[in-house]
C-alpha positions in Angstrom: -252.3 -14.2 131.6 -248.7 -12.9 129.8 -245.5 -13.6 131.8 -244.2 -10.8 133.5 -242.2 -7.5 132.0 -238.7 -9.0 130.9 -239.5 -12.7 131.8 -240.5 -13.2 128.0 -239.2 -15.7 125.8 -236.0 -14.7 123.8 -236.8 -13.5 119.8 -240.6 -11.8 121.1 -241.1 -7.9 121.2 -241.3 -6.6 124.1 -244.6 -4.0 125.3 -241.6 -0.9 124.9 -240.6 -2.1 121.6 -244.0 -3.1 120.3 -245.3 0.5 121.7 -242.0 2.8 120.2 -242.5 1.1 117.2 -246.4 2.1 116.9 -245.5 5.2 117.8 -242.7 5.7 115.0 -245.1 3.9 112.4 -247.6 7.1 113.2 -245.0 9.8 113.7 -242.3 9.3 111.7 -243.7 10.8 108.3 -243.9 14.2 110.2 -240.4 14.0 111.6 -238.2 16.3 109.1 -234.7 17.2 109.2 -234.6 21.3 110.8 -232.3 23.6 109.4 -231.1 26.8 110.9 -231.5 30.3 109.2 -228.0 31.8 109.6 -228.3 35.9 110.4 -226.0 38.5 111.0 -226.5 40.4 114.0 -225.3 43.2 116.0 -226.3 46.6 117.4 -224.9 50.1 117.1 -226.4 53.1 119.1 -225.7 57.0 118.6 -222.8 56.3 121.2 -221.8 52.7 121.5 -221.2 49.5 119.6 -218.8 48.8 116.6 -220.1 50.8 113.5 -219.0 48.1 110.7 -222.2 47.2 111.8 -224.2 49.4 109.8 -222.3 48.6 106.3 -220.1 45.7 106.9 -221.6 43.4 109.6 -219.0 40.6 107.9 -216.6 42.1 109.7 -218.1 42.9 113.5 -215.9 41.6 115.8 -216.8 38.9 118.1 -219.8 36.9 116.6 -221.4 38.7 113.9 -223.2 35.4 112.4 -226.0 33.1 114.4 -227.5 30.1 113.8 -231.2 31.4 114.3 -233.8 28.9 114.5 -236.6 31.6 114.3 -238.5 32.2 111.3 -236.7 35.8 110.0 -233.8 37.3 109.6 -234.3 41.4 110.5 -233.1 44.5 110.6 -234.5 47.6 112.5 -232.8 51.1 112.0 -233.6 54.3 113.8 -232.6 57.8 112.5 -234.1 60.9 114.1 -236.7 63.1 111.9 -234.6 66.3 113.2 -231.6 66.5 112.2 -232.9 64.4 109.3 -231.4 60.9 108.7 -229.1 61.1 111.9 -229.1 57.6 113.0 -230.0 56.6 116.7 -230.4 52.7 116.6 -229.2 49.8 114.3 -230.3 46.4 115.3 -229.6 43.1 113.0 -231.4 40.0 114.8 -233.1 37.3 114.2 -237.2 37.1 114.8 -239.8 34.3 114.9 -242.9 37.2 114.3 -241.1 40.7 113.6 -243.6 44.3 114.6 -243.5 45.0 110.9 -241.5 42.4 108.3 -240.8 45.6 105.5 -242.1 48.7 106.1 -240.9 52.2 107.6 -243.0 53.8 110.3 -242.4 58.0 111.0 -243.6 59.2 114.8 -242.1 63.0 115.8 -239.7 61.9 116.6 -238.2 58.7 114.5 -238.5 57.4 111.4 -237.7 53.3 111.8 -237.5 50.9 109.2 -238.2 47.4 109.5 -236.6 44.9 107.0 -237.2 41.2 107.3 -236.0 38.7 105.1 -235.8 34.5 105.2 -232.7 32.9 103.6 -229.1 32.7 105.3 -227.3 36.0 105.9 -229.6 38.2 103.9 -229.8 40.8 106.4 -227.0 42.5 105.2 -228.3 45.7 103.8 -228.3 49.1 105.3 -231.7 49.1 106.8 -232.9 51.5 103.9 -233.5 49.2 101.4 -236.2 46.2 101.6 -234.0 43.5 103.0 -233.5 40.4 100.1 -234.4 36.6 100.4 -237.6 37.1 100.7 -239.9 34.6 99.4 -243.7 34.0 98.0 -246.2 36.1 100.5 -243.2 37.5 102.9 -242.6 40.0 100.1 -246.1 41.9 100.6 -246.5 41.2 103.7 -246.5 44.7 105.1 -249.1 45.0 103.3 -253.1 43.8 103.0 -254.4 41.9 100.3 -257.9 40.8 99.6 -259.1 38.2 98.0 -262.6 37.2 97.1 -263.4 33.9 97.8 -266.0 31.4 98.2 -269.0 31.5 100.5 -268.8 28.3 102.4 -264.8 29.0 102.4 -265.7 30.9 105.8 -266.9 28.1 107.5 -264.0 26.2 109.7 -264.3 22.3 110.0 -264.1 20.3 113.2 -260.5 19.1 113.9 -260.5 14.8 113.0 -261.4 12.6 116.1 -258.2 10.7 115.4 -255.0 13.1 114.8 -251.6 11.0 114.5 -250.7 11.9 118.3 -254.0 10.9 119.6 -253.4 7.5 117.3 -250.2 6.7 118.8 -251.2 7.7 122.3 -254.5 5.2 122.4 -251.9 2.8 120.8 -249.5 3.1 123.8 -252.7 2.7 126.6 -253.8 -0.3 124.6 -250.8 -2.0 124.3 -249.3 -0.9 128.0 -252.9 -2.2 129.0 -252.8 -5.5 127.2 -249.2 -6.4 127.6 -250.6 -5.7 131.6 -253.9 -8.1 131.3 -255.7 -5.0 132.5 -258.9 -5.2 129.8 -259.9 -8.7 130.0 -260.1 -9.2 133.4 
């Protein structure tokens, strides 16, 4: 029977250290440094807000730049249809999954411009033009693109039984139970 926890001879590894080491070894490669996206953040309505938000967001009073832990910097510009071009609302923000990435939607009352981008301070435009800083597929994400593939590619494979996290949990349980002598009694 192993000695009680905390009574191990000097220089031996405690069960807690072993479990922590196993978890770090298994999960360590998956850990990565996260960089927050910096976005302009301000809003204007027809009757309130700092109008610099529309043309010069860096000069808006208060905190006009935010550290965003989401995927996109966004602009949403809403104008009246009648009279044409009259601004109703204007919003700079950051979002994980915007309603539209880069699109213009008209309804009987409003024309709404949706702009999204994915690099620091890329939501600096007036919202009428497509926002800069898009990369890869983001640039055409508001359009549908059909790509032919192989028939077998539509079949999904089942997930593996032992992922990194499940192996770490299994190692922790086995190590814990072994240290307390509960497996072979």
